[in-house]
N, C-alpha and C positions, 0 to 999 in steps of 0.2 A: 336201092331201097333206102328209106330214110326213117325207120321206125324209132322215133324218139319219145314216144308217150310214157313208155314204162319207166323210164329214168325220172319222171316226175310224179309218179304215183307212189306215195309213201307206203311201204309195206306195212301191213297191219299185223304185228305180232300178237296173235290172240291171247291176251292176258285175261285171266278170270278175275271177276270182282271178289272172289273168295280166296285170294292168295294168302290171307292170314289163317285160313282153316288148316286144321291139323289133317294131313293126309299121309297115311302110312306108306312108306316106300315099298315098291314091289321087291319081293325077295325070290320070286320064281316067275317063269313064263306062264301067263294066264292061258287057260284052255277052255275050249267049249265042253259041253257034256259028252260029245263023241270023242274027245281027246284031241281035236285039231287045235292048233294055236288060235288064239283069239286076238285079233288086231284092233278090237273096239277101243276108240279113244281119240284124242287130238294129238296130232303129230307134226313136229317140224320136219318137212319132208326133205327130199333130196336137193331141193333149191336153197337149203340153208347151209351155212358153213358150221360143221359139227367139230367142236373142240372141247377139251377138258377145262372146267373152271366154272365160276358162278354164271357167267354169260356163255353157257355152253353151246347155244345155237343163235347165230346171227343170219339175217336174211342176206343173200347175195343179190344186188340189184341186177347185175348182168350174169346170167347163168348160160354157160355154153358147153357143148360137148368138145373136148380137146381134139384139135384136127388130127393130131398124131395117132389117135385110136381108131380113126375112121379108115374104112377099107379103100383100096384104090378105086378110081372113078371108072364108070363105063364111058365110052365115047360120048361126049356131050354132057356127061353127068355133072361136071363142075359147074356149067352154066345153069343147070337145073337147081343145084344146091344154092348157089349165090347169083341169082339173076340181077341184071342191071335195072336201075330205076325206069319205070315206064310212064310216069306222070300221073298214074291213077293211084289215088291214096289208098284205095282198097286193097291194093297189091303192094305198094311201096312203103305205106306207114299205117297198117291196119289198126294198130293199137291207138293211134290218134283218133280214129273214129270208133273206138271202144268196140271193135269186132272180137268175138270170142277167140281165145288162144287154142282151145281144144287140147288134144293129146297128140304127141307127147310133151308139148310145151307146158301144159299144166303141171306135169310131173316135176319139172325143175323150177316152177315158179316160186318167188320169194314170199310165199304166204303159207299160213297154217292150212292143215286139212284134217277133216274128222272121218274116221272109219267107223262104220256100223255093220257089225257082222251078225248073221244068223247061219244055221246050218245049211240053208238053201241059197243064200246070196250075200254079197258084200256091196254096201253103198259107200262111195267116197265123196264126201261133201268138201269142195274146194272154196276157201275163203276168197281166192282170186277170181273175181267176176261172178261169185255166187252161182257157181256151176256144180254139176255133179255127175257121177258115173254109177250105174247099177250093174253088177257083175254076177250072173248066176253061176252056181258051183255045181250044178247037176250033171256036168259032162256033155251038155247039148252041143251040137256042131253049130258053126255060123250058118245063117240063112244063105241060100244060094244066090238070091237076087237082093243085093243091098244098094240102097240109095246112098252115095257117099256123104258123110257128115263129119263135123269137127271132131266128134268124139268116137266115131266108128262104132262097131259092134264088138263087145268084149265078152269073153267067156273065161271061166276060171276053173282050175282043177288043183288037186293036191298031189305033190311028189313027196311022200313023207311028210315032214314038217314044213316043206317049202310050198308057199302059194305061188302058183303060175297063172298069170293073166295073159290071154292071147287076144290080140285086137286086129281086125281088118276093117275094110269098108271106110277108110278115112279119105276125105277129099284132100287134094294137094294143098298144103298149107304150111305155116311156119314150123320148122323143126326146133329151132332154139333162136338165140340172137347172139350177135357178135359186134365187136367194135367196128364201126362202118369206115371204110376207106375214103368215103366222100366227105367234104367239109360240112360242118354244121351250118344249117340255114340261118340260125340265129347267132350273129356275131357276138352278142352279149352273154350268151349262154355258156356257163362253165360245166354244164353236164356233158358226159361222153355221148358222142353221136353213135347210135347202134342201129343195127339192121338185122332182120330176121333171115336165117337160112331156111331153105324150104326142103320139104320132103314131097315125093310124088304121090299120086293116088294109088300106087302099087304098094305102099308102105305096109309091112307086116310087123307089128310090134309084139314083143314078148317081154313081160316084167316078171322078176322073180323076187319074191320077199320072204325073208326068214329071220326069226329072232336070233340074235347073237348074244343078248342078255336080256334080263327082264324088262329093260326100257330102251333098247336099241335093236333095230332091225336092219339087215342088209337089204339093199335095193339095187337089183341089177336089171338094166334095160338093154335089150338086144334089138337092133335096128336092121331090118332087112328090106332094103328098097332096091330092087333089081334094075329100075330105070335109072338110078344114080350111081349105085356101088356095084363092084364085081361080086362082093359076098357080104354076108351079115357081119356086123361088128357090135361090140358090147361095152357099155359104160357101167362101171360099178360105183355105187355111192351107199348112202345110209339114211335112216330117218330115226328121230328121237321122240319117244313118248313124253308128253308133258301133261301130268294130271291136273295142273291148275289152269291150264289154258281154255279158252273158249273161243269159238269163231266170232269174229266181228263182221259187221255189214260192210261190204266193199262194193260201192256203186261206181263204175268207172266214170261215167259222165260227171259225177259230183266233184271229183278230184282231177279231171282231165284239163291240165294246164297247157296241153299241146294240141289242142283241137285243131283239126285240118292241117296238122304239120307245123303250126306256127305256135311256139312256146312263149308263154307269159311268166312273169315272176309271180311267186305265191305271195308275195307282200301286198 
């Protein structure tokens, strides 16, 4: 696999035009009328590097799940996770064709995301690829007959103050990205060669989100893919609320300097 396009798509850190406006800092965790935590607002998600300081959130160009936290492989599972190049760009370098990344990869993407919450549902708007998810909160089960899609079928529920999002019905697609062991096709490129690791169509994804302070939420992702791993494994991260940010328009083809897997200079 030779997914190089993402290294050439400048992350759009959604900055508001109103950064000079006076915005009162949050002093408490916001809540809905029913008492549930309210996640409405623009967040720097798990795909950002969160640190203390003026630049407290910086996008990570390459975001991967550490191999050491993953469970042992099923027989043949490692080949499913990291398949060899096929010569088909739709499989080897999907981002160079601006194919959608879906979930769970959108979760770790280096772009801002906006959450819109009502008592009945939550919508997550991703700046990356201008995609979205709508998650009902009424306790409904997943439909029995699902057509596999990039974003699958998500349903949400509350466990105390923790939001739990359960997703199934995902087509086999990229789980994350990692530095590629194969040489870069463009000898002049100084960008890292990256490749997507894949999940199977049996993936069951569980996200848990909970405020840890008025502006920070823990974000836990549990990956249960029985075709690849012998058991489920969990990755813990966080996301930071930014009241002055707004989502910017991100059109992949407009900035795609690696179309067809061949990268060109931005100059």
